[in-house]
SENUVEX-921073 format. One record per residue: x, y, z of N, C-alpha, C in turn; residue number from 1. Coordinates in Angstrom, 1 decimal. Layout:
<atoms>
[[X; Y; Z]; [X; Y; Z]; [X; Y; Z]; NUM]
...
</atoms>
This chain:
<atoms>
[[25.9; -16.1; 30.8]; [25.3; -16.0; 30.4]; [24.2; -17.1; 29.5]; 1]
[[22.9; -16.0; 29.6]; [22.0; -16.8; 29.7]; [21.0; -18.1; 28.2]; 2]
[[21.0; -18.6; 27.6]; [21.4; -19.7; 26.7]; [19.5; -19.7; 26.6]; 3]
[[18.7; -19.8; 24.6]; [17.5; -20.1; 25.3]; [17.5; -20.5; 23.7]; 4]
[[16.8; -21.5; 23.3]; [16.7; -22.7; 22.4]; [16.4; -21.4; 20.9]; 5]
[[16.1; -22.1; 19.9]; [16.2; -21.8; 19.0]; [14.7; -21.1; 18.8]; 6]
[[14.2; -22.4; 19.5]; [11.9; -22.1; 19.3]; [12.0; -20.5; 19.7]; 7]
[[13.0; -20.6; 20.7]; [12.5; -19.1; 21.9]; [13.2; -18.1; 21.7]; 8]
[[14.1; -18.5; 20.6]; [14.5; -16.5; 20.0]; [13.5; -16.3; 18.4]; 9]
[[13.2; -17.4; 17.9]; [12.5; -17.5; 17.0]; [11.2; -16.3; 17.8]; 10]
[[10.9; -16.9; 18.9]; [9.4; -16.5; 19.2]; [9.4; -15.5; 19.7]; 11]
[[10.2; -15.0; 20.5]; [11.3; -13.6; 20.5]; [11.6; -12.1; 19.9]; 12]
[[11.9; -13.0; 18.6]; [11.7; -12.3; 17.2]; [10.2; -11.9; 17.2]; 13]
[[10.0; -12.5; 16.5]; [8.2; -12.7; 16.2]; [7.3; -11.7; 17.0]; 14]
[[7.9; -12.0; 18.0]; [7.2; -10.9; 19.2]; [7.8; -9.7; 19.5]; 15]
[[9.0; -9.2; 19.2]; [9.3; -8.2; 18.9]; [9.0; -7.3; 17.5]; 16]
[[9.3; -8.3; 16.7]; [8.4; -7.7; 15.2]; [7.1; -7.1; 15.3]; 17]
[[6.1; -7.9; 15.5]; [4.8; -7.4; 16.0]; [4.2; -6.2; 17.0]; 18]
[[5.6; -6.2; 18.3]; [5.6; -5.1; 19.2]; [5.4; -3.8; 18.7]; 19]
[[7.0; -3.4; 18.2]; [7.9; -3.1; 17.6]; [7.3; -1.3; 17.4]; 20]
[[6.7; -1.7; 16.2]; [6.2; -0.3; 15.5]; [4.4; 0.1; 16.5]; 21]
[[4.3; -0.4; 17.2]; [3.4; -0.1; 18.0]; [4.1; 0.5; 19.2]; 22]
[[5.2; 0.2; 20.0]; [6.0; 1.4; 21.0]; [6.7; 2.3; 20.3]; 23]
[[7.6; 2.0; 19.0]; [7.6; 3.3; 18.1]; [6.7; 4.6; 18.3]; 24]
[[5.5; 3.6; 17.6]; [4.5; 5.1; 17.3]; [4.8; 5.4; 18.8]; 25]
[[4.2; 5.2; 19.7]; [3.7; 5.4; 20.9]; [4.7; 6.4; 21.6]; 26]
[[6.3; 6.6; 21.3]; [7.4; 6.9; 21.5]; [7.5; 8.2; 20.5]; 27]
[[7.3; 7.8; 19.6]; [8.0; 9.4; 19.1]; [6.9; 9.9; 18.2]; 28]
[[4.8; 9.8; 19.0]; [4.4; 10.8; 18.9]; [4.0; 11.4; 20.0]; 29]
[[5.0; 10.6; 21.5]; [5.0; 11.7; 22.6]; [6.2; 12.7; 22.9]; 30]
[[7.1; 12.5; 22.1]; [8.1; 13.6; 21.1]; [7.0; 14.2; 20.4]; 31]
[[6.6; 13.8; 19.3]; [5.6; 14.9; 18.8]; [5.4; 15.5; 19.5]; 32]
[[4.8; 15.6; 21.2]; [4.1; 16.4; 21.7]; [5.1; 17.4; 21.8]; 33]
[[6.2; 16.9; 23.3]; [7.2; 17.8; 23.2]; [7.4; 18.2; 22.6]; 34]
[[7.9; 18.7; 21.3]; [8.3; 19.1; 20.3]; [7.3; 20.8; 20.3]; 35]
[[6.3; 20.1; 19.8]; [5.4; 21.2; 19.5]; [4.9; 22.4; 20.7]; 36]
[[4.9; 21.6; 22.0]; [4.8; 22.3; 23.2]; [6.5; 23.1; 23.3]; 37]
[[7.4; 23.0; 22.7]; [8.5; 23.2; 22.9]; [8.9; 24.7; 21.6]; 38]
[[7.4; 24.1; 20.0]; [7.7; 25.6; 19.9]; [6.4; 26.6; 20.2]; 39]
[[5.7; 26.0; 21.2]; [4.7; 26.9; 21.3]; [4.9; 28.2; 22.4]; 40]
[[6.0; 27.2; 23.5]; [6.9; 27.7; 24.9]; [7.9; 29.1; 24.7]; 41]
[[8.7; 28.6; 23.3]; [10.0; 28.9; 23.1]; [10.1; 29.7; 21.6]; 42]
[[8.9; 29.6; 20.8]; [8.9; 30.6; 18.6]; [7.5; 31.4; 19.0]; 43]
[[7.2; 30.7; 19.7]; [5.8; 31.7; 19.0]; [5.0; 32.6; 20.3]; 44]
[[5.7; 33.0; 20.5]; [5.7; 33.8; 21.9]; [6.1; 34.5; 23.3]; 45]
[[6.5; 35.5; 23.2]; [7.4; 35.5; 24.3]; [7.6; 37.5; 24.3]; 46]
[[8.4; 37.8; 25.0]; [8.3; 39.2; 25.4]; [8.9; 39.9; 24.5]; 47]
[[10.1; 39.5; 23.1]; [10.4; 40.3; 22.8]; [9.9; 39.5; 21.5]; 48]
[[9.0; 39.7; 20.8]; [8.5; 39.0; 19.5]; [9.7; 40.1; 17.7]; 49]
[[9.7; 38.9; 17.3]; [10.6; 39.3; 15.7]; [10.0; 40.0; 15.0]; 50]
[[10.6; 41.1; 14.8]; [9.9; 42.5; 13.7]; [9.7; 42.3; 12.7]; 51]
[[9.1; 42.7; 12.2]; [8.8; 42.3; 10.6]; [9.5; 42.1; 9.9]; 52]
[[9.8; 41.9; 9.0]; [10.9; 41.7; 7.5]; [12.4; 41.3; 7.8]; 53]
[[12.7; 40.8; 9.9]; [13.8; 39.9; 9.7]; [13.4; 38.6; 9.9]; 54]
[[14.9; 37.5; 9.6]; [14.5; 36.5; 9.5]; [15.1; 36.1; 10.9]; 55]
[[14.3; 35.1; 11.7]; [14.6; 35.0; 12.5]; [15.1; 33.3; 13.1]; 56]
[[15.1; 33.2; 14.1]; [15.6; 31.4; 14.6]; [16.7; 31.9; 15.0]; 57]
[[17.9; 31.8; 14.1]; [18.3; 31.8; 14.7]; [18.9; 32.4; 16.4]; 58]
[[19.0; 33.8; 16.8]; [18.7; 34.8; 17.4]; [17.7; 34.9; 18.6]; 59]
[[16.9; 33.3; 18.5]; [16.3; 32.5; 19.6]; [15.1; 34.0; 19.0]; 60]
[[14.3; 35.0; 18.4]; [13.8; 35.6; 18.5]; [12.5; 34.9; 18.1]; 61]
[[11.3; 35.6; 18.5]; [10.0; 34.0; 18.5]; [9.3; 35.0; 17.5]; 62]
[[8.2; 34.4; 16.7]; [6.5; 34.6; 16.5]; [6.4; 36.0; 17.4]; 63]
[[5.6; 37.2; 17.5]; [4.4; 37.9; 17.6]; [3.2; 37.2; 17.6]; 64]
[[2.4; 37.3; 18.5]; [1.4; 36.3; 18.4]; [-0.2; 37.3; 18.3]; 65]
[[-0.7; 36.9; 17.4]; [-1.8; 37.8; 16.7]; [-3.5; 37.5; 17.1]; 66]
[[-3.4; 36.1; 16.5]; [-5.1; 36.1; 17.8]; [-4.7; 35.1; 18.4]; 67]
[[-3.6; 33.7; 17.6]; [-3.4; 33.0; 19.3]; [-3.8; 31.6; 18.3]; 68]
[[-4.6; 32.1; 17.0]; [-5.0; 30.5; 16.4]; [-3.9; 29.6; 16.5]; 69]
[[-2.8; 29.5; 15.5]; [-1.4; 29.2; 15.3]; [-0.7; 28.3; 17.2]; 70]
[[-0.9; 28.4; 17.9]; [-0.9; 28.0; 19.6]; [-1.7; 26.9; 19.9]; 71]
[[-3.5; 27.8; 19.6]; [-4.4; 26.6; 19.4]; [-4.4; 25.2; 19.0]; 72]
[[-4.4; 25.6; 17.1]; [-4.0; 24.6; 16.7]; [-3.0; 23.6; 16.9]; 73]
[[-2.0; 23.7; 17.6]; [-1.0; 23.0; 18.1]; [-1.4; 22.0; 19.3]; 74]
[[-2.1; 22.4; 20.1]; [-2.8; 21.3; 20.9]; [-4.1; 20.8; 20.6]; 75]
[[-4.7; 21.1; 19.6]; [-5.1; 20.1; 19.1]; [-5.0; 18.4; 18.9]; 76]
[[-5.8; 17.7; 18.9]; [-5.9; 16.3; 18.3]; [-4.4; 15.7; 16.6]; 77]
[[-5.4; 16.5; 16.6]; [-4.5; 16.6; 14.9]; [-3.3; 17.3; 14.1]; 78]
[[-3.0; 17.7; 15.4]; [-1.0; 18.3; 15.6]; [-0.3; 17.4; 15.0]; 79]
[[-1.0; 15.8; 15.7]; [0.0; 15.0; 15.3]; [-0.6; 13.8; 15.1]; 80]
[[0.0; 13.4; 13.6]; [-0.7; 12.2; 13.4]; [0.4; 11.5; 13.1]; 81]
[[0.1; 10.0; 13.9]; [0.9; 9.1; 13.3]; [0.1; 8.1; 12.6]; 82]
[[0.6; 7.1; 11.5]; [0.6; 5.6; 11.2]; [1.8; 5.2; 11.0]; 83]
[[1.2; 3.6; 10.9]; [2.2; 2.9; 11.0]; [1.8; 1.6; 10.0]; 84]
[[3.2; 0.8; 9.3]; [2.6; -0.5; 8.2]; [3.6; -1.2; 8.3]; 85]
[[3.4; -2.1; 9.0]; [3.9; -3.0; 8.6]; [5.2; -2.4; 10.0]; 86]
[[6.6; -2.9; 9.1]; [7.7; -2.5; 9.6]; [8.0; -0.4; 9.6]; 87]
[[7.1; -0.1; 9.8]; [7.2; 1.8; 8.9]; [6.8; 2.4; 10.4]; 88]
[[6.8; 3.6; 10.4]; [6.2; 4.3; 12.1]; [6.1; 5.7; 10.9]; 89]
[[5.9; 6.1; 10.4]; [5.4; 7.5; 9.9]; [5.4; 8.1; 10.7]; 90]
[[5.3; 9.6; 11.5]; [4.9; 10.8; 12.3]; [4.2; 11.9; 11.8]; 91]
[[3.9; 12.8; 11.8]; [3.7; 14.2; 11.6]; [3.2; 15.4; 12.1]; 92]
[[3.9; 16.3; 12.6]; [3.6; 17.0; 13.6]; [3.2; 18.1; 13.0]; 93]
[[2.2; 19.1; 13.1]; [2.5; 20.6; 12.1]; [0.9; 21.2; 12.9]; 94]
[[1.0; 21.8; 11.6]; [-0.6; 22.4; 12.0]; [-1.5; 22.9; 10.2]; 95]
[[-2.0; 22.6; 10.5]; [-3.2; 22.6; 8.3]; [-3.9; 24.0; 8.8]; 96]
[[-3.6; 24.7; 9.7]; [-4.6; 26.6; 9.9]; [-4.3; 27.0; 8.5]; 97]
[[-4.6; 27.4; 7.5]; [-4.9; 28.4; 6.9]; [-6.0; 29.8; 6.9]; 98]
[[-5.2; 31.3; 6.0]; [-6.2; 32.0; 6.5]; [-5.9; 32.4; 4.9]; 99]
[[-7.1; 32.6; 4.2]; [-7.7; 33.5; 2.8]; [-7.0; 32.1; 2.5]; 100]
[[-6.8; 30.8; 2.0]; [-6.6; 30.0; 1.4]; [-5.1; 29.5; 1.4]; 101]
[[-4.0; 30.1; 2.4]; [-2.4; 30.0; 2.3]; [-2.6; 29.3; 3.9]; 102]
[[-1.4; 29.0; 3.7]; [-0.9; 28.5; 5.2]; [-0.3; 29.1; 5.4]; 103]
[[-0.5; 29.9; 6.5]; [0.4; 31.5; 7.3]; [1.4; 30.8; 8.2]; 104]
[[1.5; 30.0; 8.9]; [1.8; 29.0; 9.5]; [3.1; 28.2; 9.1]; 105]
[[3.1; 27.9; 7.5]; [4.4; 27.0; 6.4]; [4.9; 28.8; 6.1]; 106]
[[3.8; 29.6; 5.7]; [5.0; 30.5; 5.3]; [5.9; 31.7; 6.3]; 107]
[[5.3; 31.8; 7.5]; [6.2; 31.7; 8.3]; [7.5; 31.0; 8.8]; 108]
[[7.6; 29.5; 8.9]; [8.1; 29.1; 8.6]; [9.7; 29.0; 8.0]; 109]
[[9.9; 28.8; 6.3]; [10.3; 28.6; 5.3]; [10.2; 30.7; 4.5]; 110]
[[9.6; 31.2; 4.6]; [9.4; 32.0; 4.5]; [8.3; 32.0; 2.4]; 111]
[[8.1; 33.2; 2.7]; [6.9; 33.6; 1.3]; [7.3; 34.4; 0.7]; 112]
[[7.5; 34.8; -0.5]; [7.8; 36.0; -1.6]; [9.2; 36.9; -0.1]; 113]
[[7.9; 37.6; -0.5]; [9.1; 39.0; -0.2]; [9.3; 38.4; 1.4]; 114]
[[8.3; 38.1; 2.6]; [8.7; 37.5; 3.8]; [9.3; 36.5; 4.1]; 115]
[[10.4; 37.2; 4.6]; [11.3; 36.0; 5.2]; [11.3; 34.8; 6.3]; 116]
[[12.1; 33.8; 6.0]; [12.0; 32.5; 7.4]; [11.6; 33.2; 8.7]; 117]
[[10.9; 32.3; 9.4]; [10.6; 32.3; 10.4]; [10.5; 31.6; 11.7]; 118]
[[11.4; 30.6; 11.4]; [11.0; 29.0; 11.9]; [10.4; 29.6; 13.4]; 119]
[[9.9; 28.1; 13.4]; [9.4; 28.4; 14.6]; [9.0; 26.8; 15.2]; 120]
[[8.9; 26.4; 13.8]; [8.8; 24.1; 14.0]; [10.3; 24.2; 14.3]; 121]
[[11.1; 23.9; 13.2]; [12.2; 23.0; 13.2]; [13.3; 23.4; 14.5]; 122]
[[13.8; 25.1; 14.6]; [14.6; 24.5; 16.1]; [13.7; 24.0; 17.1]; 123]
[[12.6; 23.8; 17.2]; [12.2; 22.5; 18.4]; [12.8; 21.6; 18.0]; 124]
[[11.9; 21.0; 16.7]; [12.4; 19.2; 16.1]; [14.2; 19.7; 16.5]; 125]
[[14.7; 20.3; 16.4]; [16.4; 20.3; 16.4]; [16.8; 20.0; 17.9]; 126]
[[15.8; 21.3; 18.4]; [16.3; 21.0; 20.3]; [15.8; 19.4; 20.9]; 127]
[[15.0; 18.7; 20.4]; [14.0; 18.0; 20.9]; [14.7; 16.5; 20.3]; 128]
[[15.9; 16.5; 18.7]; [16.9; 15.7; 18.6]; [16.8; 14.3; 18.8]; 129]
[[17.7; 14.6; 19.9]; [18.4; 13.5; 20.9]; [17.5; 12.7; 21.7]; 130]
[[16.5; 13.9; 22.3]; [15.1; 13.0; 23.1]; [14.5; 12.4; 22.4]; 131]
[[14.4; 12.0; 20.9]; [13.5; 11.4; 20.4]; [14.9; 9.7; 19.1]; 132]
[[16.2; 10.8; 19.9]; [17.2; 9.6; 19.1]; [16.5; 8.0; 20.6]; 133]
[[17.0; 9.5; 21.8]; [17.1; 7.6; 22.8]; [15.4; 7.5; 23.4]; 134]
[[14.3; 7.8; 23.0]; [12.8; 7.0; 23.3]; [12.6; 5.7; 22.2]; 135]
[[13.6; 6.2; 20.5]; [13.7; 5.2; 19.7]; [14.6; 4.6; 20.6]; 136]
[[16.0; 4.6; 20.6]; [16.6; 2.7; 21.5]; [15.4; 2.2; 22.1]; 137]
[[15.0; 3.1; 23.8]; [14.3; 2.9; 24.7]; [12.7; 1.6; 24.3]; 138]
[[12.5; 2.3; 23.2]; [11.3; 1.3; 22.8]; [12.4; 0.5; 22.3]; 139]
[[12.8; -0.2; 21.2]; [13.3; -1.4; 20.5]; [14.3; -1.6; 21.9]; 140]
[[14.4; -1.9; 22.8]; [15.0; -2.6; 24.0]; [13.3; -2.6; 24.3]; 141]
[[13.0; -2.0; 24.8]; [11.2; -2.2; 25.3]; [10.6; -3.5; 24.8]; 142]
[[10.5; -3.3; 23.6]; [9.4; -4.6; 22.3]; [10.8; -5.5; 22.3]; 143]
[[11.4; -5.1; 22.5]; [12.1; -6.7; 22.5]; [11.8; -7.7; 24.0]; 144]
[[11.5; -7.4; 24.8]; [11.4; -7.5; 25.8]; [12.4; -7.7; 27.0]; 145]
</atoms>
């Protein structure tokens, strides 16, 4: 087993504290982009569109594409927003797309009034959770050096 001095250990810990948030931010942002691509490919358009009035998600049904605005909005830089504050990393993903003042991506995801929920983002996040865990673990190790 390799031995290091207390000063070396403290220096390594300080470097880890300085590097960890940036490393985690980049890895989490990478996985967030993968989650959005999964949403685009698997839940927003396909041969079997989700019929109106049917709650989707569990049977792998998808929202049929009307204009393509939602898919295009997920490909923009603003679809993934990251923020680092000392030891806290926050990653937000999705779209702020609106139509006539309301967020129709949110309405599809969670339902609105009589409109049933038709999740398109949550299944993508769930599918990629293990990848996110792996990236975070690898990021922590990489940050420690």
